[in-house]
All heavy atoms as an XYZ file, in Angstrom:
806
protein
N       0.851     -1.176      0.000
C       0.000      0.000      0.000
C       0.895      1.237      0.000
O       1.903      1.288      0.690
C      -0.896     -0.031      1.220
C      -1.816      1.146      1.314
S      -3.161      0.816      2.441
C      -4.492      0.911      1.299
N       0.514      2.233     -0.762
C       1.298      3.463     -0.870
C       0.775      4.519      0.091
O      -0.416      4.579      0.377
C       1.231      3.996     -2.302
C       1.791      3.089     -3.392
C       1.510      3.676     -4.758
C       3.269      2.878     -3.194
N       1.674      5.377      0.525
C       1.261      6.472      1.401
C       0.511      7.514      0.576
O       0.647      7.578     -0.648
C       2.483      7.089      2.078
C       3.417      7.705      1.064
O       4.197      6.946      0.441
O       3.355      8.930      0.881
N      -0.308      8.353      1.218
C      -1.138      9.322      0.499
C      -0.336     10.291     -0.375
O      -0.775     10.655     -1.472
C      -1.880     10.075      1.614
C      -1.870      9.136      2.767
C      -0.606      8.342      2.649
N       0.837     10.710      0.071
C       1.635     11.661     -0.717
C       2.112     11.023     -2.022
O       2.074     11.640     -3.070
C       2.834     12.154      0.106
C       3.739     13.119     -0.630
C       3.071     14.441     -1.004
O       1.962     14.738     -0.526
O       3.672     15.185     -1.792
N       2.530      9.757     -1.964
C       2.964      9.067     -3.175
C       1.796      8.900     -4.138
O       1.935      9.116     -5.341
C       3.573      7.693     -2.818
O       4.677      7.905     -1.951
C       4.030      6.954     -4.061
N       0.627      8.537     -3.612
C      -0.565      8.404     -4.460
C      -0.887      9.732     -5.121
O      -1.170      9.796     -6.326
C      -1.772      7.883     -3.648
C      -3.049      7.935     -4.463
C      -1.502      6.471     -3.141
N      -0.805     10.817     -4.356
C      -1.094     12.151     -4.914
C      -0.124     12.472     -6.054
O      -0.532     12.936     -7.121
C      -0.988     13.211     -3.820
C      -1.395     14.611     -4.263
C      -1.172     15.639     -3.156
N       0.241     15.907     -2.927
C       1.011     16.644     -3.738
N       0.522     17.170     -4.832
N       2.274     16.834     -3.457
N       1.164     12.211     -5.840
C       2.159     12.492     -6.880
C       1.956     11.618     -8.114
O       2.100     12.087     -9.245
C       3.566     12.314     -6.317
C       3.980     13.353     -5.277
C       5.316     12.957     -4.652
C       4.063     14.733     -5.890
N       1.615     10.344     -7.905
C       1.366      9.459     -9.041
C       0.137      9.911     -9.837
O       0.135      9.878    -11.063
C       1.202      8.013     -8.573
C       2.484      7.307     -8.168
C       2.175      5.967     -7.524
C       3.414      7.134     -9.360
N      -0.888     10.340     -9.144
C      -2.089     10.819     -9.857
C      -1.781     12.085    -10.656
O      -2.254     12.262    -11.769
C      -3.221     11.056     -8.872
C      -3.732      9.756     -8.268
C      -5.179      9.877     -7.829
N      -5.548      8.756     -6.995
C      -5.947      7.581     -7.453
N      -6.011      7.367     -8.728
N      -6.275      6.618     -6.623
N      -0.973     12.962    -10.074
C      -0.581     14.178    -10.803
C       0.237     13.799    -12.042
O       0.025     14.345    -13.118
C       0.216     15.119     -9.903
C       0.590     16.401    -10.626
C       1.119     17.481     -9.746
N       2.217     17.014     -8.905
C       3.035     17.819     -8.253
N       2.876     19.119     -8.320
N       4.007     17.344     -7.510
N       1.137     12.847    -11.880
C       1.931     12.389    -13.014
C       1.031     11.744    -14.080
O       1.213     11.955    -15.272
C       2.993     11.394    -12.550
C       3.864     10.884    -13.642
N       4.832     11.664    -14.226
C       3.890      9.689    -14.286
C       5.430     10.966    -15.180
N       4.868      9.765    -15.227
N       0.048     10.985    -13.606
C      -0.892     10.345    -14.520
C      -1.635     11.392    -15.355
O      -1.755     11.266    -16.574
C      -1.892      9.506    -13.717
C      -2.967      8.853    -14.555
C      -3.986      8.148    -13.686
O      -4.495      8.767    -12.725
O      -4.267      6.979    -13.972
N      -2.093     12.459    -14.705
C      -2.793     13.531    -15.439
C      -1.874     14.179    -16.467
O      -2.279     14.494    -17.578
C      -3.332     14.577    -14.461
C      -4.559     14.112    -13.696
C      -5.236     15.258    -12.947
N      -4.356     15.911    -11.987
C      -4.153     15.505    -10.734
N      -4.761     14.419    -10.277
N      -3.350     16.157     -9.928
N      -0.602     14.376    -16.101
C       0.352     14.995    -17.013
C       0.650     14.091    -18.207
O       0.961     14.577    -19.296
C       1.649     15.326    -16.279
N       0.540     12.776    -18.010
C       0.830     11.820    -19.076
C      -0.341     11.611    -20.032
O      -0.185     11.024    -21.085
C       1.228     10.464    -18.483
C       2.552     10.467    -17.786
C       3.697     10.621    -18.754
O       3.743      9.978    -19.784
N       4.621     11.503    -18.425
N      -1.510     12.085    -19.655
C      -2.677     11.892    -20.521
C      -2.443     12.564    -21.865
O      -1.798     13.600    -21.965
C      -3.931     12.458    -19.866
C      -4.364     11.647    -18.688
C      -5.646     12.176    -18.118
N      -5.982     11.379    -16.945
C      -6.981     11.653    -16.130
N      -7.759     12.680    -16.362
N      -7.222     10.888    -15.109
N      -3.035     11.955    -22.875
C      -2.870     12.484    -24.225
C      -3.653     13.782    -24.372
O      -4.624     14.027    -23.671
C      -3.335     11.445    -25.223
C      -2.456     10.212    -25.151
C      -2.840      9.204    -26.208
N      -1.907      8.100    -26.134
C      -2.256      6.871    -25.793
N      -3.505      6.577    -25.528
N      -1.350      5.925    -25.744
N      -3.241     14.618    -25.319
C      -3.955     15.884    -25.542
C      -5.407     15.641    -25.940
O      -5.752     14.562    -26.397
C      -3.193     16.540    -26.697
C      -1.964     15.733    -26.920
C      -2.124     14.433    -26.205
N      -6.264     16.678    -25.794
C      -7.681     16.524    -26.171
C      -7.784     16.011    -27.617
O      -7.000     16.374    -28.474
C      -8.249     17.935    -26.042
C      -7.319     18.629    -25.113
C      -5.971     18.002    -25.310
N      -8.754     15.162    -27.829
C      -8.939     14.611    -29.157
C      -8.341     13.223    -29.284
O      -8.768     12.424    -30.110
N      -7.353     12.908    -28.500
C      -6.790     11.559    -28.499
C      -7.444     10.775    -27.378
O      -7.684     11.294    -26.308
C      -5.272     11.594    -28.305
C      -4.537     12.149    -29.492
C      -3.038     11.989    -29.329
O      -2.603     10.997    -28.709
O      -2.324     12.865    -29.810
N      -7.711      9.527    -27.648
C      -8.384      8.696    -26.663
C      -7.419      8.292    -25.543
O      -6.299      7.884    -25.780
C      -8.942      7.468    -27.356
C      -9.838      6.664    -26.485
C     -10.387      5.505    -27.295
N     -11.075      4.623    -26.408
C     -12.403      4.514    -26.355
N     -13.135      5.215    -27.178
N     -12.964      3.707    -25.508
N      -7.879      8.451    -24.308
C      -7.099      8.030    -23.147
C      -7.975      7.120    -22.303
O      -9.166      7.341    -22.162
C      -6.669      9.229    -22.311
C      -5.845      8.826    -21.123
C      -4.512      8.576    -21.111
C      -6.308      8.591    -19.797
N      -4.106      8.197    -19.866
C      -5.192      8.192    -19.033
C      -7.545      8.649    -19.178
C      -5.280      7.882    -17.687
C      -7.643      8.333    -17.839
C      -6.509      7.956    -17.101
N      -7.379      6.110    -21.727
C      -8.149      5.205    -20.890
C      -7.445      5.047    -19.552
O      -6.221      5.136    -19.474
C      -8.301      3.875    -21.625
O      -7.776      2.818    -20.908
N      -8.213      4.800    -18.501
C      -7.605      4.625    -17.176
C      -6.637      3.449    -17.119
O      -5.847      3.338    -16.200
C      -8.792      4.387    -16.238
C      -9.976      4.881    -16.968
C      -9.666      4.771    -18.437
N      -6.690      2.561    -18.101
C      -5.762      1.433    -18.112
C      -4.499      1.750    -18.901
O      -3.615      0.906    -19.019
C      -6.437      0.177    -18.711
O      -6.866      0.473    -20.037
C      -7.616     -0.257    -17.853
N      -4.392      2.962    -19.446
C      -3.178      3.362    -20.153
C      -2.019      3.378    -19.177
O      -2.202      3.603    -17.983
C      -3.337      4.754    -20.771
O      -4.316      4.730    -21.767
N      -0.800      3.132    -19.665
C       0.350      3.120    -18.753
C       0.605      4.493    -18.134
O       0.408      5.519    -18.780
C       1.516      2.698    -19.644
C       1.075      2.979    -21.033
C      -0.419      2.899    -21.047
N       1.031      4.492    -16.883
C       1.358      5.744    -16.207
C       2.767      6.180    -16.592
O       3.020      7.347    -16.846
C       1.241      5.585    -14.678
C      -0.213      5.368    -14.296
C       1.799      6.806    -13.959
C      -0.436      5.124    -12.832
N       3.695      5.241    -16.657
C       5.079      5.555    -16.987
C       5.357      5.122    -18.419
O       5.211      3.941    -18.746
C       6.049      4.865    -16.020
C       5.848      5.304    -14.600
C       5.183      4.508    -13.692
C       6.319      6.542    -14.180
C       4.998      4.918    -12.392
C       6.150      6.964    -12.878
C       5.478      6.157    -11.979
N       5.749      6.080    -19.230
C       6.048      5.776    -20.624
C       7.426      6.303    -20.987
O       7.953      7.209    -20.339
C       5.010      6.422    -21.566
O       5.044      7.829    -21.377
C       3.611      5.893    -21.303
N       7.979      5.719    -22.037
C       9.228      6.228    -22.585
C       8.912      7.501    -23.363
O       7.750      7.758    -23.704
C       9.859      5.181    -23.505
C      10.194      3.846    -22.834
C      10.666      2.844    -23.877
C      11.259      4.036    -21.781
N       9.922      8.284    -23.660
C       9.700      9.515    -24.421
C       9.022      9.279    -25.747
O       8.275     10.116    -26.247
N       9.233      8.098    -26.333
C       8.638      7.776    -27.633
C       7.215      7.244    -27.513
O       6.557      7.014    -28.520
C       9.523      6.764    -28.367
O       9.696      5.610    -27.555
N       6.711      7.023    -26.281
C       5.323      6.634    -26.095
C       5.053      5.262    -25.516
O       4.077      5.095    -24.800
N       5.862      4.225    -25.813
C       5.524      2.909    -25.256
C       5.716      2.878    -23.740
O       6.484      3.665    -23.190
C       6.496      1.946    -25.946
C       7.574      2.784    -26.518
C       7.033      4.175    -26.680
N       5.006      1.946    -23.079
C       5.122      1.873    -21.617
C       6.501      1.411    -21.170
O       7.179      0.676    -21.871
C       4.058      0.852    -21.218
C       3.815      0.046    -22.444
C       4.095      0.940    -23.621
N       6.898      1.864    -20.007
C       8.143      1.412    -19.398
C       7.876      0.021    -18.826
O       6.894     -0.189    -18.115
C       8.596      2.377    -18.283
C       9.813      1.834    -17.557
C       8.871      3.756    -18.847
N       8.748     -0.920    -19.124
C       8.590     -2.285    -18.631
C       8.920     -2.347    -17.136
O       9.878     -1.719    -16.695
C       9.502     -3.239    -19.406
C       9.153     -3.345    -20.870
C       7.735     -3.867    -21.076
O       7.316     -4.821    -20.414
N       7.004     -3.235    -21.977
N       8.142     -3.097    -16.358
C       8.419     -3.204    -14.926
C       9.842     -3.659    -14.618
O      10.441     -3.199    -13.645
C       7.390     -4.232    -14.440
C       6.272     -4.139    -15.428
C       6.930     -3.818    -16.749
N      10.398     -4.547    -15.451
C      11.763     -5.028    -15.186
C      12.773     -3.879    -15.263
O      13.755     -3.853    -14.526
C      12.149     -6.135    -16.174
O      12.096     -5.644    -17.506
N      12.504     -2.910    -16.145
C      13.384     -1.739    -16.261
C      13.338     -0.926    -14.965
O      14.371     -0.519    -14.436
C      12.971     -0.881    -17.454
C      13.743      0.390    -17.572
N      15.051      0.433    -18.000
C      13.391      1.673    -17.290
C      15.474      1.685    -17.988
N      14.487      2.454    -17.559
N      12.128     -0.709    -14.457
C      11.984      0.051    -13.211
C      12.614     -0.689    -12.039
O      13.275     -0.075    -11.198
C      10.505      0.324    -12.919
C       9.804      1.270    -13.890
C       8.327      1.364    -13.549
C      10.446      2.637    -13.876
N      12.436     -2.012    -11.994
C      13.034     -2.803    -10.919
C      14.550     -2.683    -10.948
O      15.192     -2.489     -9.914
C      12.616     -4.282    -11.044
O      11.195     -4.348    -10.969
C      13.228     -5.126     -9.945
N      15.123     -2.795    -12.134
C      16.575     -2.681    -12.276
C      17.053     -1.299    -11.836
O      18.023     -1.173    -11.093
C      16.992     -2.951    -13.725
C      18.440     -2.684    -13.973
N      19.433     -3.515    -13.512
C      19.060     -1.658    -14.609
C      20.605     -3.023    -13.862
N      20.406     -1.898    -14.530
N      16.353     -0.248    -12.292
C      16.748      1.126    -11.942
C      16.629      1.353    -10.440
O      17.494      1.957     -9.820
C      15.890      2.154    -12.687
C      16.070      2.201    -14.178
C      17.418      2.785    -14.582
N      17.644      4.107    -14.064
C      17.439      5.228    -14.724
N      17.018      5.201    -15.954
N      17.674      6.390    -14.159
N      15.551      0.855     -9.839
C      15.357      1.031     -8.403
C      16.454      0.290     -7.637
O      17.042      0.831     -6.706
C      13.973      0.523     -7.982
C      13.665      0.609     -6.495
C      13.665      2.060     -6.035
C      12.337     -0.034     -6.193
N      16.742     -0.949     -8.044
C      17.799     -1.729     -7.358
C      19.145     -1.033     -7.492
O      19.886     -0.922     -6.510
C      17.870     -3.135     -7.936
C      18.950     -3.963     -7.322
N      18.875     -4.415     -6.021
C      20.140     -4.404     -7.800
C      19.966     -5.095     -5.743
N      20.755     -5.119     -6.809
N      19.447     -0.538     -8.693
C      20.728      0.150     -8.904
C      20.802      1.401     -8.034
O      21.852      1.713     -7.463
C      20.884      0.509    -10.381
N      19.693      2.117     -7.907
C      19.666      3.318     -7.073
C      19.898      3.006     -5.608
O      20.622      3.703     -4.904
N      19.310      1.900     -5.134
C      19.471      1.507     -3.734
C      20.917      1.113     -3.464
O      21.506      1.497     -2.455
C      18.507      0.353     -3.386
C      17.068      0.874     -3.373
C      18.856     -0.288     -2.062
C      16.028     -0.216     -3.292
N      21.516      0.352     -4.378
C      22.906     -0.079     -4.203
C      23.832      1.126     -4.188
O      24.720      1.238     -3.336
C      23.304     -1.084     -5.311
C      24.798     -1.349     -5.294
C      22.527     -2.379     -5.143
N      23.631      2.052     -5.121
C      24.461      3.261     -5.173
C      24.316      4.058     -3.884
O      25.304      4.505     -3.301
C      24.093      4.121     -6.380
C      24.814      5.460     -6.479
C      26.312      5.237     -6.658
C      24.263      6.271     -7.625
N      23.091      4.214     -3.415
C      22.861      4.969     -2.183
C      23.548      4.294     -0.995
O      24.220      4.952     -0.205
C      21.349      5.092     -1.913
O      20.753      5.769     -3.012
C      21.076      5.865     -0.640
N      23.401      2.990     -0.881
C      24.029      2.273      0.230
C      25.546      2.385      0.160
O      26.205      2.640      1.167
C      23.604      0.802      0.210
N      26.110      2.212     -1.037
C      27.561      2.334     -1.196
C      28.040      3.736     -0.838
O      29.070      3.916     -0.204
C      27.982      2.006     -2.636
C      27.884      0.523     -2.939
O      27.716     -0.259     -1.989
O      27.963      0.162     -4.128
N      27.274      4.735     -1.235
C      27.644      6.126     -0.941
C      27.636      6.362      0.566
O      28.563      6.943      1.113
C      26.671      7.098     -1.635
O      26.737      6.868     -3.035
C      27.030      8.535     -1.332
N      26.600      5.889      1.250
C      26.514      6.094      2.693
C      27.642      5.386      3.425
O      28.204      5.909      4.374
C      25.156      5.640      3.239
C      24.062      6.599      2.936
N      23.950      7.809      3.567
C      23.044      6.555      2.046
C      22.908      8.463      3.091
N      22.337      7.721      2.160
N      27.989      4.190      2.981
C      29.065      3.443      3.625
C      30.389      4.173      3.493
O      31.182      4.250      4.420
C      29.163      2.017      3.036
C      30.456      1.340      3.447
C      27.967      1.192      3.486
N      30.641      4.776      2.331
C      31.925      5.442      2.122
C      31.948      6.862      2.680
O      32.997      7.350      3.074
C      32.282      5.458      0.636
O      31.347      6.227     -0.080
N      30.801      7.515      2.733
C      30.753      8.903      3.196
C      30.625      8.988      4.712
O      31.186      9.876      5.335
C      29.584      9.659      2.514
C      29.368     11.018      3.146
C      29.849      9.803      1.028
N      29.950      8.052      5.323
C      29.666      8.133      6.754
C      30.901      8.288      7.634
O      30.918      9.169      8.492
C      28.839      6.930      7.201
O      27.555      7.012      6.636
N      31.954      7.475      7.466
C      33.118      7.662      8.346
C      33.724      9.064      8.232
O      34.072      9.677      9.249
C      34.111      6.597      7.863
C      33.258      5.549      7.247
C      32.112      6.293      6.617
N      33.821      9.589      7.021
C      34.360     10.934      6.849
C      33.424     11.971      7.458
O      33.861     12.930      8.091
C      34.582     11.232      5.359
C      35.256     12.571      5.112
C      36.651     12.641      5.705
O      37.435     11.715      5.545
N      36.967     13.712      6.393
N      32.131     11.770      7.289
C      31.148     12.688      7.865
C      31.247     12.695      9.391
O      31.226     13.751     10.016
C      29.743     12.284      7.428
C      28.591     13.135      7.930
C      28.718     14.565      7.408
C      27.270     12.532      7.505
N      31.371     11.517      9.987
C      31.524     11.437     11.441
C      32.782     12.154     11.900
O      32.774     12.902     12.883
C      31.569      9.981     11.904
C      30.289      9.227     11.714
C      30.301      7.882     11.381
C      29.046      9.833     11.861
C      29.120      7.173     11.201
C      27.873      9.137     11.678
C      27.912      7.801     11.349
O      26.752      7.107     11.182
N      33.870     11.938     11.182
C      35.137     12.577     11.529
C      35.015     14.103     11.428
O      35.420     14.830     12.339
C      36.251     12.070     10.606
C      37.557     12.766     10.819
N      38.370     12.491     11.898
C      38.173     13.740     10.108
C      39.438     13.266     11.840
N      39.342     14.027     10.760
N      34.468     14.577     10.310
C      34.313     16.020     10.113
C      33.409     16.633     11.185
O      33.686     17.718     11.694
C      33.744     16.320      8.721
C      34.714     15.970      7.607
O      35.904     15.712      7.905
O      34.276     15.939      6.434
N      32.333     15.924     11.533
C      31.413     16.427     12.562
C      32.104     16.503     13.925
O      31.935     17.478     14.663
C      30.182     15.517     12.669
O      29.458     15.546     11.476
N      32.893     15.485     14.238
C      33.616     15.478     15.524
C      34.612     16.627     15.576
O      34.739     17.310     16.603
C      34.320     14.144     15.717
N      35.328     16.866     14.474
C      36.302     17.973     14.433
C      35.598     19.325     14.581
O      36.074     20.197     15.309
C      37.100     17.934     13.134
S      38.272     16.566     13.061
N      34.480     19.482     13.896
C      33.741     20.746     13.986
C      33.231     20.968     15.408
O      33.290     22.086     15.936
C      32.579     20.738     12.991
N      32.748     19.912     16.042
C      32.275     20.021     17.426
C      33.420     20.387     18.365
O      33.275     21.257     19.236
C      31.624     18.693     17.871
O      30.533     18.400     16.991
C      31.127     18.768     19.302
N      34.574     19.758     18.169
C      35.740     20.063     19.010
C      36.160     21.522     18.839
O      36.500     22.190     19.824
C      36.902     19.131     18.660
N      36.119     22.022     17.604
C      36.461     23.436     17.378
C      35.483     24.363     18.100
O      35.885     25.356     18.713
C      36.479     23.747     15.881
C      37.730     23.265     15.177
C      37.845     23.841     13.767
N      36.723     23.484     12.916
C      36.665     22.376     12.169
N      37.669     21.520     12.181
N      35.611     22.137     11.414
N      34.187     24.036     18.047
C      33.185     24.866     18.722
C      33.377     24.859     20.239
O      33.276     25.899     20.892
C      31.776     24.383     18.370
C      31.301     24.685     16.959
C      29.969     23.986     16.691
C      31.153     26.185     16.744
N      33.651     23.684     20.791
C      33.866     23.587     22.239
C      35.104     24.372     22.643
O      35.090     25.127     23.615
C      33.966     22.103     22.675
C      34.450     21.990     24.113
C      32.624     21.403     22.496
N      36.194     24.239     21.880
C      37.426     24.980     22.188
C      37.191     26.485     22.120
O      37.669     27.242     22.974
C      38.531     24.601     21.202
O      38.909     23.268     21.389
N      36.443     26.910     21.117
C      36.139     28.342     20.967
C      35.322     28.835     22.169
O      35.596     29.906     22.715
C      35.371     28.561     19.666
C      35.083     29.997     19.356
C      34.370     30.121     18.020
C      34.014     31.553     17.718
N      33.311     31.685     16.434
N      34.347     28.044     22.602
C      33.523     28.429     23.753
C      34.355     28.475     25.025
O      34.182     29.380     25.859
C      32.356     27.446     23.912
N      35.277     27.531     25.187
C      36.150     27.522     26.370
C      37.026     28.772     26.387
O      37.184     29.430     27.426
C      37.016     26.236     26.412
C      38.131     26.353     27.434
C      36.143     25.024     26.701
N      37.612     29.116     25.231
C      38.452     30.320     25.173
C      37.643     31.579     25.491
O      38.097     32.447     26.233
C      39.108     30.449     23.790
C      40.251     29.468     23.576
C      41.054     29.791     22.321
N      40.257     29.802     21.100
C      39.996     28.729     20.354
N      40.463     27.549     20.708
N      39.277     28.849     19.263
N      36.421     31.662     24.969
C      35.573     32.825     25.242
C      35.235     32.912     26.729
O      35.265     33.996     27.322
C      34.297     32.754     24.396
N      34.934     31.778     27.327
C      34.627     31.755     28.763
C      35.843     32.157     29.583
O      35.724     32.941     30.535
C      34.135     30.349     29.181
O      32.965     30.028     28.426
C      33.816     30.286     30.664
N      37.004     31.657     29.208
C      38.236     32.021     29.930
C      38.525     33.518     29.820
O      38.973     34.138     30.783
C      39.423     31.207     29.409
C      39.381     29.774     29.878
O      38.698     29.448     30.847
N      40.079     28.899     29.181
N      38.258     34.093     28.640
C      38.459     35.549     28.491
C      37.506     36.320     29.401
O      37.890     37.299     30.035
C      38.258     35.961     27.028
C      39.475     35.699     26.141
C      39.357     36.391     24.800
N      38.218     35.924     24.007
C      38.245     34.871     23.187
N      39.354     34.163     23.060
N      37.181     34.535     22.508
N      36.263     35.888     29.482
C      35.297     36.561     30.348
C      35.731     36.464     31.803
O      35.632     37.436     32.561
C      33.902     35.945     30.185
C      33.221     36.311     28.899
C      31.854     35.649     28.816
C      31.213     35.905     27.472
N      29.928     35.208     27.357
N      36.200     35.300     32.208
C      36.659     35.124     33.595
C      37.847     36.034     33.873
O      37.914     36.689     34.923
C      37.020     33.640     33.862
C      35.757     32.796     33.857
C      37.787     33.482     35.170
C      36.001     31.300     33.882
N      38.782     36.120     32.930
C      39.957     36.985     33.110
C      39.541     38.441     33.221
O      40.053     39.176     34.071
C      40.918     36.821     31.933
O      41.485     35.539     31.955
N      38.615     38.891     32.382
C      38.158     40.286     32.436
C      37.462     40.572     33.763
O      37.665     41.618     34.369
C      37.208     40.589     31.271
C      37.913     40.761     29.970
C      36.935     41.143     28.879
C      37.658     41.245     27.557
N      36.762     41.617     26.473
N      36.646     39.631     34.220
C      35.949     39.808     35.500
C      36.965     39.890     36.636
O      36.855     40.740     37.522
C      34.971     38.640     35.749
O      34.051     38.574     34.673
C      34.231     38.800     37.055
N      37.975     39.061     36.593
C      39.018     39.046     37.620
C      39.765     40.380     37.614
O      40.016     40.964     38.661
C      39.976     37.885     37.360
C      40.866     37.577     38.540
C      41.736     36.348     38.310
N      40.902     35.148     38.293
C      41.163     34.051     37.601
N      42.229     33.989     36.846
N      40.365     33.017     37.662
N      40.118     40.882     36.406
C      40.829     42.165     36.303
C      39.971     43.305     36.835
O      40.468     44.176     37.552
C      41.209     42.432     34.840
C      42.302     41.539     34.319
C      42.485     41.686     32.817
O      41.929     42.631     32.222
O      43.197     40.842     32.234
N      38.693     43.296     36.478
C      37.786     44.352     36.940
C      37.669     44.324     38.445
O      37.688     45.356     39.110
C      36.403     44.196     36.280
O      36.543     44.179     34.874
C      35.468     45.302     36.686
N      37.562     43.152     39.000
C      37.439     43.004     40.461
C      38.694     43.504     41.141
O      38.620     44.222     42.157
C      37.191     41.527     40.828
O      36.032     41.068     40.150
C      37.019     41.353     42.335
N      39.846     43.183     40.606
C      41.105     43.630     41.210
C      41.244     45.144     41.130
O      41.718     45.783     42.070
C      42.307     42.963     40.519
C      42.491     41.472     40.796
C      43.632     40.901     39.956
C      42.758     41.239     42.271
N      40.817     45.738     40.022
C      40.920     47.193     39.876
C      39.989     47.934     40.833
O      40.339     48.946     41.401
C      40.594     47.606     38.440
C      41.654     47.251     37.396
C      41.142     47.612     36.012
C      42.955     47.989     37.686
N      38.778     47.406     41.016
C      37.816     48.094     41.880
C      38.062     47.825     43.362
O      37.769     48.653     44.201
C      36.375     47.691     41.519
O      36.233     46.287     41.615
C      35.989     48.181     40.160
N      38.600     46.671     43.668
C      38.803     46.313     45.077
C      40.270     46.525     45.505
O      40.557     46.431     46.685
C      38.443     44.864     45.336
S      36.700     44.503     44.997
N      41.124     46.716     44.567
C      42.545     46.833     44.910
C      43.181     45.446     44.907
O      42.538     44.459     45.197
N      44.442     45.399     44.581
C      45.093     44.095     44.530
C      45.451     43.649     45.931
O      45.721     44.467     46.810
C      46.323     44.160     43.634
O      47.244     45.088     44.098
N      45.524     42.351     46.141
C      45.801     41.825     47.490
C      47.213     42.057     47.936
O      48.123     42.314     47.282
C      45.532     40.325     47.351
C      45.399     40.014     45.892
C      45.262     41.320     45.175
């Protein structure tokens, strides 16, 4: 069973594929056609879908370790930057306190 959004998109595609006025169209006409008009064979779609899934899985396997590494480095940079900013604030507060209260 398809989700409502997929059904909506398929129906919109079906309307776009209908022949111009004057040409006979039937609800049993193919939804997916080649540019030249004949229907796309299910085996073609199965092959394309399988190839797409394999490519996607291969891409995720090869990209994920680098993505994790890059994310960890970016997080470490942000934490270091926040620590330096906090240390500067503490130093300024300490200097201000010493100036107003006098040094020990």
